[in-house]
C-alpha positions in Angstrom: 138.0 99.7 6.2 134.8 100.4 4.3 131.7 98.4 4.9 131.3 95.6 2.3 127.7 94.9 1.2 126.7 92.3 -1.4 124.3 94.6 -3.2 124.2 92.3 -6.3 122.8 89.3 -4.3 120.4 91.6 -2.3 119.0 93.1 -5.5 118.7 89.7 -7.1 116.8 88.4 -4.1 114.4 91.3 -4.2 113.9 91.1 -8.0 113.1 87.4 -7.7 110.2 88.1 -5.2 109.0 91.2 -7.1 108.9 89.0 -10.3 106.7 86.4 -8.4 104.3 89.1 -7.2 103.8 90.6 -10.6 100.1 90.9 -11.2 99.1 91.4 -7.5 96.9 94.4 -6.7 98.1 97.7 -5.5 101.4 98.0 -3.5 101.6 94.2 -3.2 103.3 94.1 -6.6 106.0 96.8 -6.3 106.7 97.8 -2.7 109.4 95.4 -1.4 108.1 94.8 2.2 104.5 94.5 1.2 105.3 92.3 -1.8 107.5 90.0 0.4 104.7 89.6 3.0 102.1 89.0 0.2 104.4 86.4 -1.4 105.1 84.5 1.8 101.4 84.5 2.7 100.6 83.2 -0.8 103.0 80.3 -0.2 101.3 79.5 3.1 97.9 79.5 1.5 99.0 77.3 -1.4 100.5 74.8 1.0 97.3 74.7 3.1 95.0 74.6 0.1 96.7 71.7 -1.6 95.5 69.7 1.4 92.1 71.3 1.5 91.6 70.5 -2.2 91.7 66.8 -1.4 88.9 67.2 1.2 86.8 69.3 -1.1 87.0 66.8 -4.0 86.2 63.9 -1.7 83.1 65.8 -0.5 82.1 66.5 -4.1 82.5 62.9 -5.1 80.3 61.8 -2.2 77.6 64.3 -3.1 77.6 63.1 -6.7 77.4 59.4 -5.8 74.6 60.2 -3.3 72.6 62.0 -6.0 73.1 59.2 -8.5 72.2 56.5 -5.9 69.0 58.3 -4.8 67.6 57.9 -8.3 67.7 54.1 -7.6 66.0 54.3 -4.1 69.1 53.9 -2.0 71.1 56.2 0.3 74.8 56.8 0.0 75.8 55.0 3.2 73.6 52.0 2.3 75.2 51.9 -1.2 78.8 52.2 0.1 78.2 49.5 2.7 76.8 47.1 0.1 79.5 47.8 -2.5 82.2 47.1 0.1 80.5 43.9 1.2 80.3 42.7 -2.4 84.0 43.4 -2.8 83.7 45.8 -5.7 86.9 47.8 -5.7 85.8 51.1 -7.3 86.9 54.3 -5.5 84.7 57.3 -4.9 86.3 59.3 -7.7 85.5 56.6 -10.3 82.0 56.1 -8.9 81.3 59.8 -9.1 82.5 60.0 -12.7 80.2 57.1 -13.6 77.3 58.7 -11.8 77.8 62.0 -13.7 79.0 61.0 -17.1 77.9 57.4 -17.6 74.5 56.8 -15.9 74.0 53.5 -17.6 77.2 52.0 -16.3 76.5 53.5 -12.8 73.0 51.9 -13.0 74.7 48.5 -13.7 76.9 48.9 -10.6 73.9 49.8 -8.5 72.0 46.7 -9.8 75.0 44.5 -9.0 75.0 45.9 -5.5 71.3 45.4 -5.0 
């Protein structure tokens, strides 16, 4: 009995991955084994970096708040301690946006905290 191979499904699976790697550099876009490895590695990086992005944005927000608060003779840690003690429920993302784009509103928050 001849060997039965589902070539249609195999080709479809390869085409799917080669379509995903379109635009990669060199052999990563058209050689099956290289493209498959590059594609899988890309998925690993995207999974990891979705979590890293959250850390990076939090660090950026802290830096922006710190820079905004230093203009009013306070440190970041002092400001966050006082804002929590006052019970002001603004998160770091909102505070950073106020410090960057609405300095008057941020100044009002700082004066409330002081």
